[in-house]
C-alpha positions as a printed NumPy array, in Angstrom:
array([[-35.833,  14.274, -15.438],
       [-32.363,  14.966, -14.087],
       [-33.594,  14.308, -10.548],
       [-35.077,  11.009, -11.691],
       [-31.74 ,   9.865, -13.133],
       [-29.891,  10.743,  -9.932],
       [-32.438,   8.969,  -7.752],
       [-32.393,   5.885,  -9.95 ],
       [-28.614,   5.773,  -9.858],
       [-28.608,   5.94 ,  -6.09 ],
       [-31.251,   3.238,  -5.821],
       [-29.288,   1.027,  -8.196],
       [-26.101,   1.638,  -6.228],
       [-27.878,   0.773,  -3.01 ],
       [-29.213,  -2.418,  -4.537],
       [-25.783,  -3.572,  -5.653],
       [-24.307,  -2.635,  -2.28 ],
       [-26.905,  -4.73 ,  -0.449],
       [-26.444,  -7.565,  -2.956],
       [-22.68 ,  -7.566,  -2.491],
       [-22.933,  -7.391,   1.283],
       [-25.428, -10.238,   1.328],
       [-23.266, -12.414,  -0.879],
       [-20.222, -11.629,   1.246],
       [-21.965, -12.671,   4.449],
       [-23.348, -15.796,   2.793],
       [-19.981, -16.878,   1.429],
       [-17.986, -16.246,   4.596],
       [-20.561, -17.879,   6.846],
       [-20.745, -20.961,   4.636],
       [-17.053, -21.471,   4.019],
       [-15.747, -24.841,   5.245],
       [-12.314, -25.461,   6.706],
       [ -9.386, -24.82 ,   4.318],
       [ -8.801, -28.522,   3.681],
       [-12.467, -29.162,   2.886],
       [-12.613, -25.972,   0.801],
       [ -9.695, -27.141,  -1.329],
       [-11.298, -30.53 ,  -1.9  ],
       [-14.594, -28.884,  -2.798],
       [-12.867, -26.513,  -5.212],
       [-11.195, -29.412,  -6.978],
       [-14.567, -31.112,  -7.349],
       [-16.479, -28.008,  -8.444],
       [-14.361, -25.236,  -9.971],
       [-17.474, -23.423, -11.197],
       [-18.568, -22.938,  -7.596],
       [-15.168, -21.42 ,  -6.776],
       [-15.419, -19.103,  -9.765],
       [-18.849, -18.026,  -8.559],
       [-17.384, -17.062,  -5.23 ],
       [-14.644, -14.958,  -6.79 ],
       [-17.305, -13.186,  -8.85 ],
       [-18.291, -11.419,  -5.62 ],
       [-14.908,  -9.677,  -5.662],
       [-15.613,  -8.527,  -9.206],
       [-19.021,  -7.245,  -8.09 ],
       [-17.49 ,  -5.301,  -5.198],
       [-15.209,  -3.382,  -7.549],
       [-17.904,  -2.766, -10.14 ],
       [-20.271,  -1.507,  -7.446],
       [-17.624,   0.917,  -6.134],
       [-17.336,   2.286,  -9.688],
       [-21.125,   2.613, -10.041],
       [-21.335,   4.496,  -6.738],
       [-18.72 ,   7.016,  -7.812],
       [-16.263,   6.037,  -5.092],
       [-13.622,   5.153,  -7.7  ],
       [-13.246,   5.369, -11.456],
       [-11.561,   1.983, -11.535],
       [ -9.475,  -0.503,  -9.579],
       [ -7.042,  -3.362,  -9.863],
       [ -6.982,  -6.189,  -7.303],
       [ -4.251,  -8.806,  -7.16 ],
       [ -4.316, -11.59 ,  -4.565],
       [ -1.55 , -14.131,  -4.226],
       [  0.848, -16.092,  -2.05 ],
       [  4.586, -16.68 ,  -1.952],
       [  4.419, -18.723,  -5.167],
       [  2.406, -16.385,  -7.365],
       [ -0.991, -14.893,  -8.168],
       [ -4.267, -16.543,  -7.167],
       [ -6.674, -13.9  ,  -8.478],
       [ -6.389, -10.747, -10.591],
       [ -9.09 ,  -8.413, -11.777],
       [ -9.22 ,  -4.93 , -13.273],
       [-12.424,  -2.893, -13.349],
       [-13.16 ,   0.566, -14.702],
       [-10.862,   3.127, -16.238],
       [ -7.432,   4.651, -15.728],
       [ -8.826,   8.185, -15.789],
       [-11.987,  10.137, -15.052],
       [-13.387,  10.639, -18.543],
       [-15.499,   8.244, -20.585],
       [-12.715,   8.086, -23.159],
       [-10.071,   7.084, -20.591],
       [ -8.427,   3.733, -21.321],
       [ -9.448,   0.667, -19.292],
       [ -7.285,  -0.376, -16.385],
       [ -5.154,  -3.495, -16.602],
       [ -2.944,  -5.273, -14.083],
       [ -0.025,  -3.591, -15.858],
       [ -1.287,  -0.029, -15.362],
       [  1.189,   2.168, -13.46 ],
       [ -0.27 ,   3.882, -10.363],
       [  0.897,   6.651,  -8.057],
       [  1.02 ,   4.504,  -4.906],
       [  1.383,   7.503,  -2.541],
       [  2.304,   6.429,   1.008],
       [  3.13 ,   2.905,  -0.102],
       [  6.414,   4.665,  -0.918],
       [  7.139,   4.482,   2.813],
       [  7.179,   0.672,   2.831],
       [  8.168,  -0.231,  -0.742],
       [ 11.082,   2.208,  -0.913],
       [ 12.15 ,   4.073,   2.232],
       [ 11.678,   1.408,   4.908],
       [ 13.432,  -1.437,   3.046],
       [ 16.27 ,   0.961,   2.121],
       [ 16.79 ,   1.871,   5.793],
       [ 16.476,  -1.763,   6.885],
       [ 19.03 ,  -2.854,   4.296],
       [ 21.486,  -0.236,   5.572],
       [ 20.851,  -1.47 ,   9.102],
       [ 21.48 ,  -5.053,   8.001],
       [ 24.808,  -3.952,   6.55 ],
       [ 25.775,  -2.326,   9.859],
       [ 25.724,   1.229,   8.529],
       [ 23.21 ,   2.441,  11.101],
       [ 21.046,   1.141,  13.935],
       [ 17.551,   1.771,  15.21 ],
       [ 18.852,   3.607,  18.263],
       [ 21.139,   5.971,  16.371],
       [ 20.249,   9.599,  17.148],
       [ 19.027,  11.599,  14.176],
       [ 21.65 ,  14.22 ,  15.048],
       [ 24.343,  11.811,  13.798],
       [ 23.388,  12.876,  10.256],
       [ 21.346,  16.021,  10.89 ],
       [ 23.184,  18.431,  13.23 ],
       [ 19.995,  20.512,  13.458],
       [ 18.627,  17.823,  15.806],
       [ 21.463,  17.94 ,  18.319],
       [ 20.06 ,  17.307,  21.814],
       [ 16.569,  16.461,  20.508],
       [ 16.692,  12.72 ,  21.422],
       [ 14.972,  11.561,  18.223],
       [ 16.21 ,   8.216,  16.879],
       [ 15.815,   6.259,  13.655],
       [ 13.341,   4.026,  15.5  ],
       [ 11.149,   7.011,  16.369],
       [ 10.97 ,   8.03 ,  12.709],
       [ 10.146,   4.511,  11.482],
       [  7.348,   4.069,  14.029],
       [  5.901,   7.609,  13.794],
       [  6.702,   8.297,  17.448],
       [  9.104,  11.227,  16.916],
       [  6.48 ,  13.745,  17.994],
       [  6.937,  15.638,  14.71 ],
       [  3.954,  16.834,  12.709],
       [  3.426,  17.867,   9.091],
       [  3.189,  21.172,   7.275],
       [  3.613,  22.547,   3.773],
       [  7.193,  23.03 ,   2.668],
       [  8.744,  26.246,   1.383],
       [  8.678,  26.112,  -2.447],
       [ 11.954,  28.062,  -2.567],
       [ 13.832,  25.599,  -0.351],
       [ 11.628,  22.522,   0.248],
       [ 14.149,  20.126,   1.784],
       [ 15.865,  22.772,   3.894],
       [ 12.507,  23.979,   5.205],
       [ 11.435,  20.404,   6.022],
       [ 14.554,  19.858,   8.126],
       [ 14.591,  23.257,   9.84 ],
       [ 10.883,  23.223,  10.714],
       [ 11.101,  19.668,  12.026],
       [ 14.113,  20.574,  14.179],
       [ 12.312,  23.644,  15.522],
       [  9.324,  21.607,  16.737],
       [ 11.357,  18.616,  17.972],
       [ 10.932,  18.069,  21.699],
       [  7.55 ,  19.774,  21.968],
       [  6.161,  16.229,  22.242],
       [  8.804,  13.981,  23.845],
       [  9.948,  11.359,  21.354],
       [  8.651,   7.854,  22.045],
       [  5.642,   8.947,  24.075],
       [  3.007,   9.313,  21.368],
       [  2.056,   7.747,  18.032],
       [  1.448,  10.485,  15.462],
       [  1.439,   9.447,  11.808],
       [  3.343,  12.117,   9.868],
       [  5.025,  12.282,   6.469],
       [  7.916,  14.355,   7.853],
       [  9.328,  11.227,   9.511],
       [  9.827,   9.615,   6.115],
       [ 10.928,  12.777,   4.361],
       [ 13.835,  12.774,   6.818],
       [ 14.461,   9.036,   6.352],
       [ 14.454,   9.393,   2.568],
       [ 17.071,  12.105,   2.802],
       [ 19.015,   9.989,   5.277],
       [ 19.457,   7.337,   2.574],
       [ 21.094,   9.95 ,   0.348],
       [ 23.357,  11.2  ,   3.149],
       [ 24.594,   7.703,   3.942],
       [ 24.894,   6.239,   0.441],
       [ 25.461,   9.306,  -1.766],
       [ 22.656,   7.883,  -3.958],
       [ 19.177,   9.286,  -4.196],
       [ 16.375,   7.145,  -2.807],
       [ 15.296,   6.347,  -6.358],
       [ 18.692,   5.125,  -7.523],
       [ 19.357,   3.186,  -4.338],
       [ 16.028,   1.339,  -4.529],
       [ 16.459,   0.593,  -8.232],
       [ 19.846,  -1.008,  -7.624],
       [ 18.937,  -2.753,  -4.367],
       [ 15.367,  -3.938,  -4.987],
       [ 13.507,  -3.145,  -8.182],
       [ 15.968,  -4.369, -10.813],
       [ 16.982,  -7.519,  -8.887],
       [ 13.306,  -8.377,  -8.3  ],
       [ 12.267,  -7.757, -11.902],
       [ 10.017,  -4.813, -10.944],
       [ 10.363,  -3.231, -14.363],
       [  7.665,  -0.56 , -13.98 ],
       [  8.464,   0.705, -10.492],
       [ 10.219,   3.975,  -9.742],
       [  9.9  ,   7.724,  -9.252],
       [  8.971,  10.292, -11.932],
       [  7.737,   7.776, -14.526],
       [  8.295,   8.3  , -18.216],
       [  5.404,  10.028, -19.956],
       [  4.963,   7.126, -22.381],
       [  3.996,   4.686, -19.628],
       [  0.4  ,   3.578, -19.146],
       [ -0.314,   5.538, -15.966],
       [ -3.515,   5.908, -13.95 ],
       [ -4.69 ,   9.427, -13.198],
       [ -5.1  ,  11.09 ,  -9.808],
       [ -6.988,  14.18 ,  -8.734],
       [ -4.561,  16.973,  -7.868],
       [ -6.761,  19.62 ,  -6.257],
       [ -6.11 ,  22.985,  -7.901],
       [ -3.795,  21.237, -10.328],
       [ -6.724,  19.278, -11.768],
       [ -6.073,  15.787, -13.099],
       [ -2.504,  14.521, -12.789],
       [ -1.037,  11.753, -14.909],
       [  2.479,  10.52 , -14.263],
       [  3.03 ,  13.353, -11.77 ],
       [  2.958,  12.618,  -8.054],
       [ -0.253,  13.708,  -6.353],
       [  1.283,  14.708,  -3.003],
       [  2.179,  18.431,  -3.124],
       [  5.2  ,  18.192,  -0.838],
       [  6.595,  15.318,  -2.897],
       [  6.194,  17.48 ,  -6.017],
       [  8.128,  20.285,  -4.31 ],
       [ 10.879,  17.767,  -3.543],
       [ 11.227,  16.936,  -7.218],
       [  8.99 ,  13.864,  -7.22 ],
       [ 11.446,  11.796,  -5.175],
       [ 10.67 ,  11.745,  -1.462],
       [ 10.658,   9.28 ,   1.395],
       [  6.931,   9.616,   2.054],
       [  5.441,   9.644,  -1.48 ],
       [  6.383,   9.697,  -5.143],
       [  6.722,   6.019,  -6.014],
       [  4.841,   4.679,  -9.048],
       [  4.248,   0.971,  -9.566],
       [  1.922,  -1.716, -10.893],
       [ -0.03 ,  -4.399,  -9.072],
       [  2.191,  -7.02 , -10.694],
       [  5.404,  -5.324,  -9.499],
       [  4.109,  -4.828,  -5.961],
       [  3.142,  -8.493,  -5.944],
       [  6.755,  -9.451,  -6.643],
       [  7.885,  -7.391,  -3.658],
       [  5.177,  -8.948,  -1.455],
       [  6.284, -12.422,  -2.541],
       [  9.873, -11.521,  -1.652],
       [  8.748, -10.609,   1.858],
       [  6.758, -13.85 ,   2.202],
       [  9.891, -15.704,   1.068],
       [ 11.911, -13.961,   3.805],
       [ 13.878, -11.612,   1.569],
       [ 14.392, -13.735,  -1.545],
       [ 12.59 , -14.182,  -4.866],
       [ 13.492, -16.399,  -7.821],
       [ 16.942, -17.03 ,  -6.403],
       [ 17.732, -13.341,  -5.834],
       [ 18.151, -12.257,  -2.222],
       [ 17.654,  -8.536,  -1.552],
       [ 17.114,  -8.644,   2.237],
       [ 18.217, -11.122,   4.869],
       [ 15.562, -13.179,   6.634],
       [ 16.619, -11.432,   9.843],
       [ 16.025,  -8.009,   8.265],
       [ 12.521,  -8.97 ,   7.094],
       [ 11.672, -10.306,  10.561],
       [ 12.966,  -7.151,  12.22 ],
       [ 11.102,  -4.888,   9.801],
       [  7.748,  -6.562,  10.41 ],
       [  8.067,  -7.284,  14.159],
       [  5.458,  -5.591,  16.388],
       [  5.982,  -2.385,  18.383],
       [  3.171,  -1.569,  20.816],
       [  1.786,   1.871,  21.646],
       [ -1.177,   3.279,  23.584],
       [ -1.304,   0.258,  25.876],
       [ -1.301,  -2.106,  22.92 ],
       [ -4.183,  -0.505,  21.036],
       [ -1.783,   0.544,  18.264],
       [  0.718,  -1.937,  16.84 ],
       [  3.26 ,  -0.909,  14.218],
       [  6.162,  -2.566,  12.464],
       [  9.128,  -0.571,  11.214],
       [  7.353,   1.546,   8.62 ],
       [  4.607,  -1.053,   8.261],
       [  1.212,  -0.904,   9.944],
       [ -0.179,  -3.853,  11.898],
       [ -3.1  ,  -2.558,  13.974],
       [ -4.046,   1.123,  14.024],
       [ -6.692,   3.59 ,  12.794],
       [ -5.125,   3.115,   9.329],
       [ -5.354,  -0.677,   9.114],
       [ -8.684,  -1.058,   7.284],
       [ -7.074,  -3.372,   4.662],
       [ -6.45 ,  -5.917,   7.413],
       [-10.111,  -6.854,   7.15 ],
       [-11.697,  -9.295,   9.585],
       [ -9.777, -12.495,   8.853],
       [ -6.097, -11.637,   8.555],
       [ -4.055, -12.731,  11.573],
       [ -2.243, -10.682,  14.195],
       [  1.01 , -11.484,  12.363],
       [ -0.095,  -9.624,   9.237],
       [  1.063,  -6.172,   8.171],
       [  0.441,  -3.644,   5.418],
       [ -0.036,  -0.001,   4.515],
       [ -2.371,   2.386,   2.718],
       [ -1.872,   5.261,   0.292],
       [ -3.947,   8.432,  -0.053],
       [ -4.292,   8.004,  -3.811],
       [ -6.405,   4.891,  -3.167],
       [ -3.783,   2.191,  -2.813],
       [ -3.306,  -0.456,  -0.145],
       [ -1.401,  -3.678,   0.477],
       [ -1.828,  -6.254,   3.226],
       [  0.437,  -9.273,   3.742],
       [ -0.052, -12.241,   6.068],
       [  2.879, -14.663,   6.458],
       [  0.745, -16.899,   8.683],
       [ -1.847, -17.385,   5.942],
       [  0.735, -17.07 ,   3.141],
       [ -1.412, -14.454,   1.451],
       [ -1.258, -10.868,   0.2  ],
       [ -3.898,  -8.496,  -1.17 ],
       [ -3.057,  -5.521,  -3.368],
       [ -5.664,  -2.858,  -4.176],
       [ -4.885,   0.045,  -6.522],
       [ -7.624,   2.491,  -7.521],
       [ -8.332,   5.638,  -9.466],
       [ -9.959,   7.252,  -6.466],
       [-12.766,   9.762,  -7.019],
       [-14.377,  10.429,  -3.639],
       [-11.842,  11.515,  -1.004],
       [-14.441,  12.743,   1.476],
       [-16.197,   9.429,   2.004],
       [-13.287,   7.787,   3.815],
       [-15.581,   5.445,   5.688],
       [-16.931,   3.822,   2.506],
       [-13.478,   3.661,   0.964],
       [-12.023,   1.95 ,   4.017],
       [-14.993,  -0.423,   3.998],
       [-14.116,  -1.366,   0.427],
       [-10.509,  -2.054,   1.49 ],
       [-11.684,  -4.119,   4.444],
       [-14.306,  -6.134,   2.555],
       [-11.904,  -7.062,  -0.242],
       [ -9.321,  -8.306,   2.251],
       [-11.904, -10.178,   4.298],
       [-13.268, -11.991,   1.275],
       [ -9.765, -12.663,  -0.057],
       [ -8.75 , -14.3  ,   3.215],
       [-11.962, -16.32 ,   3.263],
       [-11.558, -17.569,  -0.303],
       [ -7.831, -18.045,  -0.723],
       [ -6.284, -18.999,   2.607],
       [ -4.55 , -22.34 ,   2.139],
       [ -4.546, -22.252,  -1.667],
       [ -1.411, -23.304,  -3.507],
       [ -0.634, -21.692,  -6.832],
       [ -0.958, -24.213,  -9.613],
       [ -2.301, -26.993,  -7.369],
       [ -5.881, -25.921,  -6.794],
       [ -8.513, -24.265,  -8.969],
       [ -7.042, -22.067, -11.695],
       [ -8.635, -18.641, -11.444],
       [ -8.655, -16.98 , -14.883],
       [ -6.787, -13.685, -15.179],
       [ -9.25 , -10.912, -15.981],
       [ -7.586,  -7.672, -17.051],
       [-10.591,  -6.123, -18.764],
       [-12.714,  -3.179, -17.647]])
């Protein structure tokens, strides 16, 4: 009987997967030009709502297949949200509360681009440092190693990761990085590594005398109205769970073990946020550094942060901190332009932003299956592809009003 239930579940999951894929192909292949699509939507809002139901089905199918326990998707443009949906639960038990667009998630490596990168770029914009500054200017351990701020931001320092010493986590991160520096000449190879951003996060403290958390609160989160974004969230907040290996289920505690050793505040991981807060930051970027009359970055700084840097004969394209085209750019999907940029997080988060299409897609999940990376990246890609197909050219408040669904 148990075997029958498992087989039936798999068959049902396969059916929904094929159904979703078929609907996705049908919708994308039949979409008219943006102008015609807008006119059609105005004439037949029910048809538009039927199309967005495919996004709902994608999330629900991922839950049924055991890839995630739940997810929140928020799609919008520089003016506001175009689509929101929450599916599934904030934890891994049947009694776990349902997710909402206000649930706080451990966003993992999104910390690199929603905290550390903008902090460094803001300091650059103020003239405190430059991309070509040698790391040894602040870290004497790197004297003669020829590693610059640019190398850290683009993951071309040649440094690689390892577990930190629990007795002296930050000191061990710096000393081990300095010991390996130069083994791979800086600037010659793209190698994604958290150590680059651990060093950058500490650099913010050395320059400003503020921790990364305090600096980002003062510079970005409070001015932008990101009320539920920060490090080491209060226990009373509505937080989504993560799987913590030997530590079991974590709730309100950062999943990344090195970030935990660093006290929950690190340049590579540790940030917690909501889809709604991340959307405000994405809108700020689409508005060239300003949101609701509050400027937190100059337009020049935003342009510099998201400009392309080419590696491996152009097969890998990075911004400063941000990804543009690489093995990690599944959330770019098939329809975002070459001007778009984004990032992923191990916990199951991703963001992709396209200034050309005036569109962003935020995906936050309670991730269950970490081994099936191919299916998870397919989910990221399909959501972005469908979002670009459905919402490119929409204007908030002018076209069809998509109802906000925050239920399970």
